[in-house]
N, C-alpha and C positions, 0 to 999 in steps of 0.2 A: 349701184355698181361703183367701185373705185375707178379713179382714173390713173394714168401713167404719171409716176412720181419718181424721183431720184434725190438722193442725200449723198453727200461725200464723194469720193474718187471712184471713177469705174473705168475700164478700158474703153475704147472706141468700139471694139468688136467683142461679141461675147464668145466665150470659150476659147479665148485666145491668151498669149502669154501676157501676164500683168505682173510686174515684178516690184518687190519691196526695195527700199534704198540699198539693203545689203546684197541684192541680186537674186534672192531666192523669190520664189512664186508666191503671190497671194493665193489663199485657197478659196475656190468659188463653191458656192453652195446654191443650188436650186431649191426653192421652197415653192411648192404649187399644190393645188387641190384638184381633185378629180383626175387622178393620174397625171398625164401630161396635157389635158384638153382643157383645164380650168384656169383661172387667173394665177399667176406666178410672179415671183421676184427672184432676181440674182443677187446674191450677197457675197462680199469678198472679205475673208477672215485673215487675220495675221497668222493664225495657227489652224490646223485641221479641226473642225467641231466635232470630229469622231473620237478625239483623243481622251476617253474616259479613263480615269484612274481607279475608281472603286464604285461598286454598285451595292446599295444597301436597300433593304425594305424599310421604308419610313413608317407606314402603317396601312392597314387595310381600311376600306371605306364600307362601313356597314350602317345602314339606315333602318331605325326601328319604326315600324308603322303601327298606326291604330288598328285595333280589331275591327273587322267589318261591322258595320251597324246600318241603321235605316239611311236610305238616301235623303239628304236634305241639303238646304242652302247653308252655308257657313260664313262666319265673319271672325277674322283673326286680328287681334289688337296687338300689332308688333312694335308700337311705339316703346313699350316698356322692356324690350329685349335689352339684356345687359350688354354694355360695351366691354371689349377686351380683346387681346390678340392681334395678329395681323390680318390682312385682308382675306387670306385663305383660312387661318385658324378661327377667325370670327364667324364664318359662314354657319347658318343655322338653316338646314334644308327643311322646307315645309310641304312642298307639293311635288310630286314626281309621277312620271310615268316612262315608258321606254323612248320618248323622245326629247323630254326636257326635265330638268330639276330646277326648282324655283326656291331661292334662299334669301334671307336678308342677313345683313352683316353690319356690325358697328366697330369696325377696328380701331385701335389705339395706337398701334405700333407699325412701324416700317417693317416690310419682309426683309429677312437677313439673306434670303435666298431668291433664287429665280424660279419660276414655275411655268408650266404649260399643260394643257388639256389635250390629250391625244386623240379624243373621238369626236370632237366638234368645236364650234365656235362659242364664245361667250359674250353677252352683253352684260355690262355692269352699269346699272342706272344710279347716277350720284344724286341722291336726294339731299344730302347735307355734305359739305366738305369741300376742301381744295387740296391739291397735291399734284403728284407726277406719277404718270405711268411710264415706267421705264422699260425698254425692250432693246433687242439687237437692232431695231430700225430706228432708235433714236429716242428722244425725249419728247413726251407728249403731256403738257400741262392739263388738268382737269378742273372742272368747276361745277357748281350746283346746277342740275338739269342735263348734264351730260350723259349721253349714252356712249360708254366706251365699248367698242366692237373689236373684240380681239379674236382673229382667225386661229384655227386649230394650229398647233406647231409653233406659234409665236412665243418665244420665252421672254417672260415679263415679271415686273414686281411693281408694287404699289408703294409709294412713299408719301403718306399724308403729310400736308404742311403741319408744323408745330402748332399746338394749342387751337386746333380747329377739330369741331366735332364732326364725326364721319358716319354717314348713314348710307347704306347701299342696298338696291335690289339687285339680285344676281340671277340671270337667266343661262343656264348652262344647257346647250343644244348638243344633240347627237347627230350632228349634220352642220350644214353651212347656213349662216345667216346673212340674208341679202335684201336689197330693196325689192318690193314687188315688181314683178316682171312687166306689168302694164304701165309702170312709170318710165319705162326705158324705150328708146327707139331700136331699130334692128342693129345700130352701130354700138349699143351700150350707153348711149348718152341719155341723161334724163330729159324727159319731154317737157314742153312748155307748161303743161297743165299738171305736172307732178307737184305735190306740196313742198318739196325740197330739192335741191340740185347740188351739183359738184362743189359750189362755193360754200356751202354749208358743212362740207366733210372736211375736218381738220386733221391731216396726217402729223405724224411726228415732225418737230420743225428744227431740232438740233441732234446731230449725230455726234455722240462722245465715244472715242475709241480708246479702250483700255488695254494697254501693253503691260500687264502685270502678270507676275507668277505667284503662286501660293496654293491655297486651296479653296475652291469655289463650288457651291452646291446648286445644283439644278434639280427640282422635284418634278416628276411628271405623273399626272394621274391618268391611269388607263386600266381597264380590266379590274375595276373595284378595288384598286390599291394605289398607294402613291410610293413611288419608287424614287430613292435619292441617287443621283449621278455626281460623282465628285471629279472635278477637273484640277489640274495643276496650272491652268492659266485662267484669265478672266474670260467668261463667256461672252462678254460685249466687247469683242475684239474686231468688230466689223469696221472697214475703212470707207465703204461705200456700198450702195445698194441701188437698183431701179426695179421697177415692174408695177403691177397692179395689186399684189398682196401685201398689206400692212395693217397694223392696228390704226383705228382712227376714232375721232370723238364726233358726234353729232349732237348739238344741244337741242332739247325739246322746244326751246323758245323759236328755233329756226323752222319748226314745222308750221306751215302756212295752212290754217284749217279752210276746209272746203265748206261753204254753207249754201243753203238754198231757201226756196220760198217755204218749203215744208220740211219736216224732219228729215235729216239724212241719216242712213244707216251706218253702222260701224266701219264698213269698208272704206269710207271716205277718211277715216282716221289711220288707216293702216301705215305703218312705218317700216315694218321689215317682215319678212316671211322666211320660215325654215321648215324642214320636213317634220310634219306633224303639228305645227302651230304657226299663228301669226301674232305680230305684236303691234298695238295700236296706241297712238298718242292723242289723249283728249286734252285740248289746250284752251286757254281764254280765247273766246270768239262771239261774234254777233249771232244772236238767234235768228230763227226763221222769220220771213217777212211777209208771208201770206196774211191777209188780214184776218183770217180765222185760224191761223196756225197755232198748234199746240207743241210747244218746243220740246217738252220733256218726251222721252221715248215711249212708246206704246208697250203693252205687255208683250212679251215674246217668249218662246220656247227655244232653247238652243239644243235643236234636235241632233245635231252631229257634233257638238262641242261642249266643253266646259268653259265657263268664262270667269277669268280672274282678273279682278281690278284692284290695283295698288293705287291708293289715294295719296298724292303728294303735297297738294296745296289747294286752297280755295274751298268753295263749297260746291259739292257736286249736286247738279240739278235735280237728280231723281232720288236721292238717298237721305235718309235720316239716321242719327245715332252712330255715324262713322267719325273718324278723326284722321288727322295725318298719320301716315304709316298703316292705316288699317289696310286689310286685304278682305275682299269678299270673293266667295266661290259659289257661282251659280251653276249648279250641275245640270248636265244634259238630263232629259226626261221630265223635268219639273219647269212649269212656266215661272218667270219671274218679270218684275216690271217695277215702275215707280212705287215708292212708299205712299201711303194714303195721304193725300192732300197735295202732294208734289206735282202730279199730273194737272190739276186744275191750278194750282199755284203757279205754274209757269207761264199761264196765258197772260200775254201783254208784256212780259219781261223782254228786254232787249239785248241781253248779254249774259255771259256766264264768265266767272273767274276759275272754273275748275281746272285742276291739272292732275292727270291721272295716267298711269300706264295699264293697258289691258293686254292680258295674253289669253287668246282663245286656242285651246288645244283640242285636237281632233281625236284623241283617245282620253278615256277617263283617267282622271288624276288620283293619286292616293294621298292621304294627309299622313304626315309623320306624327310620331308622338310629341315632338316639339311643338307642332302646329295645335294639337288639342290642348296644350297647356296655355295656349294664347287665345283660346276661342271664347267668343260671346255666345253662350250657350242659348240665349233667347232669340237669336237673329231669325231662325227658321220661321218664327211666328210674328215677325216684325211687320207683316203686311196686314194684321188684324188692326183695324182702325182704333180700338179703345185701349191699345197697350202703350 
């Protein structure tokens, strides 16, 4: 849960006269979720945010899927994805269902326009790179390991730092992405035993107000198309805002792992939840300390979910043949577990340096044709010992 925050100048009382130096009123905008019952923020613009000059269809969004085949575990090698374009153009959708679209991106350019997704929140995991997430809420610098959480409706663009390689995992949700409810008390504050808390959430820290005229473009993704809206004034003309709704960064290094005497199941790694899926962080940690403990996970069947793991760094304790930026998909309906030798090999080890992001979806995922082009075809048979 985000906490109350403000930047810039705001009036003492909401919905009251707040005047610019020339005597005209600032233009108040309420941005909230779940109607008027969710978190919200109030923003104050120099000009009405409704003054659209021109509307154009930028493009339709059509995803090509693989033909249905036998159900099997999959492994995608995304390290070789070609870089190019900005943070939206560079997205390569790999896995989707009605709740989520999972993409990778290696942008090389700054976005020349601002963007927002109209149907839900987005999480951008920064595997490589540094830069700025710019929005009407201000400037938010990002670094390796950041989850950039962008609520629906936020207008943003990414400006990578010059001469820095960028690699991103993008999770686009059809709904809102939040901390697990069990981490919060009845007042919305993180509990003492939560693996992270308010101090780990980084909101924008600098508000820049642009009082400029000209032609400015905002692209909105909604209903399987991207529409371009042109304004005669700069869209980042906010002089102040306050509330609980804003984009923020949370770095995976700030996720404090929960360990035990015996192997702890994936819910201890949960970081966020959203309609239809959860997101978990596997971070470097001490292994189990029972004298007879087996640190590697046991074989298990994801009866109700597809398990997607994106490998960011380190050596994953249960897996062979993967590399940085690999993605494994363990489908519901088929058991999976550690690769041959990894279960026994984990005995006696004291720690792991693995760093990975897991997305468990409660509806089956479809692979796109892009995903198939990156596939390690032998992965489904990689549990056979002599391979």
